[in-house]
N, C-alpha and C positions, 0 to 999 in steps of 0.2 A: 472526390475520392476520400471515405470518410477515413478516419484517422487509424482505425483499429487495423483498417487492409495498410494503411501508408507505412506502418509500422511493421509491417512482416519482414522486409530486408532487415532491416534495424535490429529486428529482433535477435536475429542469426548472429552479429556480429557482434551482439551483447553476451551473446550464451556461451562463447570462449572463452570470453574475457568474464563472465562469471563462474562458470565451472575452474576456472584456473584460481580465481579467490573463492569457492568455496569451500573449499578442506580447510585453509587459512584461519578464514572467518568463525568453523564450526571449531574447531581448536583452541581458538582463539576466547569463545564465549565460551565454551567449557570450563578452560582453563581461570578467565574472570570468574564465570559462576561459583565456583569449588573454594577460590579464595576469598570471593566478599563473604561465601557461605557462614564463616567465619566470625563475621563482623556483623552483630545487631543493625535492625534495620537495612545496612546497608547489600545484606543479601537479599533480602523480599525488593528492591530497586534493581540491582544490576544485571538480573535476566530480563527484567521486560527494556532495560533500555539499550541494554543488547540486543535484543529483536530488534529495535528501531534502526540500529547503528549498523544494522543488516542491512536492513531494508536500502536505507539512505547510500552506504557501499555498494548494492545492485543500482540505484539510479545514478551514481558516477558512472559505474560500468556505462550504463548506456549514454552517459553525456560523454562518455570518452570515444565512446565505437562511432556517434556523431561528429563528433569533431573538436568538442569544448573540452579540450586539453587546458589544464591549467595545474600551478601546485597546489596541492595538498593541507589544511591547517587542519590538524586532529581534533586539536582544542573547541574549534567552532562546529565538527561533526557529531563530536561527542554534547557538547551544549546544546546542539539542534536535536541528537535523539534524545536529551534527558527531557528536554519542554514536552516532545511530541509522545513520551512518557507521560507525560504528567496530563498534557491535555484527554490522553488517554484513558485515564484510572479515572478525569472527572467525568467524561461522555460513559466511562463503564458504572460508575457510582447513581445517576442517572439513569440511566437503564434499568438496571437493579433494583432503584426505588420503585421506576415506575412496572416492572414484575411483579414486587412484591403488592403494590398497589392493588394491583389487579387477581395477584393470588386472594387479596383479604377481602375483596369484592365477594368474590366465591366464596369464600369458606362464612361471611355473614347470610348469605342466600342460602345456607346448608341445604337442607334439602329441597328446596325449592328450584336446585338446578336444570334439571329436566326438565319442567316445566316452563322455566323463563327464558331457556337457551344462553342461561349464563356462562356454559361450556363452551360453547360454542363462538361467544363474544372472547371467553380468555382465548382459546387457538387464537382467532381472529389477531387479539391485539399481541400476540406472543411473533405470528408471523409478522406484523408490522412493524414490529421491535425488529427483526432481526433483518428485516429490510431494509430500515434505517441505521442500522450499525453498518450493512455493506454499502449501502451509496455514500454514506458519511466517508468509509475508508477510500473508495474511489472519489468521495471530492476533495479528498486532503492530499488525494499522490501530486498535482502541479503545485502545492504549498509545498511541500516535501523533495518534489524536484529543486524549486526554485533554493530551498538549503541547501540542497548535496552541491548546489549550481556555485553558491558563494561561499560555500566552508573552503574558501582560499584564503592563503597569503594576505592580497589584496583588496580580496572582496568584501561588503558591506554585509552584514547579516542581515537577509532577506525576516520582513514581517512573518507571524505564523501563519495568518491566514490569505498572504497574497496569492492571487488565483483561485481561491476556492471555490468548486465546483467547475474549473473549467475543465473541458471535454471527459464531463462525468455517462456520458450517456456510451461513447467508445470504450472509455476505460470498465461501464459495467459490463460491457459485451464481452472485452478480454475474461475479465475475471469472473463471468457465469459458463462460456467457454471450458476454463479452467477449471471452476467448480463439478461442470457437466460430465466433461470429460476423466474427470480422475472418480468418479462416481460411474463412471462406465468400466473403465480399468480394474476399478475395485467388483463390479459383476463380471465381468472377462477374466479375474484370477479366479476365483472360485467356481465360475463356468469350467475352466480352465481343467483345473482339479477333479470335477467331479467326472468329464469325457475322460480325462485322462484312467484315471481310475475304472472306468466301464470298460473302457480298451485294454484294461490288461483281466479283465473277465472276472473280479473280486466283487459281485455285486451287495456283501457282506461289509467292505470298505467303503463303497460308494453311498453308503446309508450316513457311512459315521466321518464320512472325509471331508463334509462340505467348509468345515472351518478347524480341518486338523493341516498339518502340515505333510504334505506331497515328497515327492522324488525329487532331488536338485533340481533334475534336466526342465521341469517346468515351471518350477519358482524362478529359478533366477533370471531366465529372460524375459517372464513377465513383469518381476521388480523391474530389472533395468529400464523396462519399457517404459514403468507407470515415474521410477524418478526422474529420466529425460523428458518424458511430457511436463511433467510439475513444473522443473526446471526451468522450460523452453517456455511455457505458458507464463509464468513468473517474469522471465524478462521479457514476452512479448507487452505486459503489462508496463513492465519499465520504461520501455520503447515508446510507448501509447504514451506516457507521461511525459517522456521529455518532446514528443513533438506536441503535445497539448503544449507545453509549457512556451516553446519555441512559439506557437500562433497565439495565445495570451501576450507574451513578453510584445511580440508584431506588433497586438491590436492596443497595448495599451501604450506603444513608443508613438503611434501612429492619433490617439486621441491625443495628446502632448502635442506632436508639433501641430495638429490643426487645430488645438484652442486659442481664440483670441491672446496675442498680446499684445500687451500697453507699449506703444511708439515710442523708440530709441531716441533720445535727443540726439541732433546735431552737434558738432564743436561752435559751431557760432550761436546755436538755441542756446549751449550750456554758458556762452563768454555773454551772451544777452540778460542771462537768469541772472549770474552774477555782479553786472555792471547793475541790473536793476536795484539788487539787495544791499547795493554798494550805497545807490543815492537814496535807497527807503533811512538807510542808515544817518 
């Protein structure tokens, strides 16, 4: 059974833990961001670090739901959040440079865009960059899970790229389902608005209300449903990442055990070696 299906029960166990933690994370993020906003440069870094920290906290919820209980070392978790934020900034700069390069190619082409098809090339390049960013986020899920798992008092900090790309297919499927689900929710939200106004018989309001605020009895249920779905798919992603981390950890452990090791010398061999060295002297 693929990981994204195996992780469904774990996602439900993760969900209630994450829902309990989410208000505290939100309040902490807002408070720290507001305070850091008064400090030059730090105010630009803190929001991104807090965003990564919330992701690592969600992964900790999934690890806890899986039975990996351990004493949290908040300092290690914050340090891991900072380095993944720096990594994200570096990747973002690379993508921005590539996108700007594509734009420069189009500008140099000038009016020849339609005849040469450079517009299509630019569109394809944009799609490729977006897909690369999407896959990179999935490829880093297991390394971030390892960082969350080792952020303990007795744990040793894991490598930033440990397990890079593990479970990518299942993680990409979960992320895609979450994205498409949110798009569908957005579509249903506005369709429900139109249907509600139409049933009220106000045709003029129907023409104006596609992006306007309707009555609360239609807004609140759909909004709650959208939020719950979004949070659950996030927990599903966390749960899949934890299972992928467990599988990768087991694979690497098995490889280490299967690797050939030099034979250990017996006590008699060691004694004979010492005696031979004494004779050589």
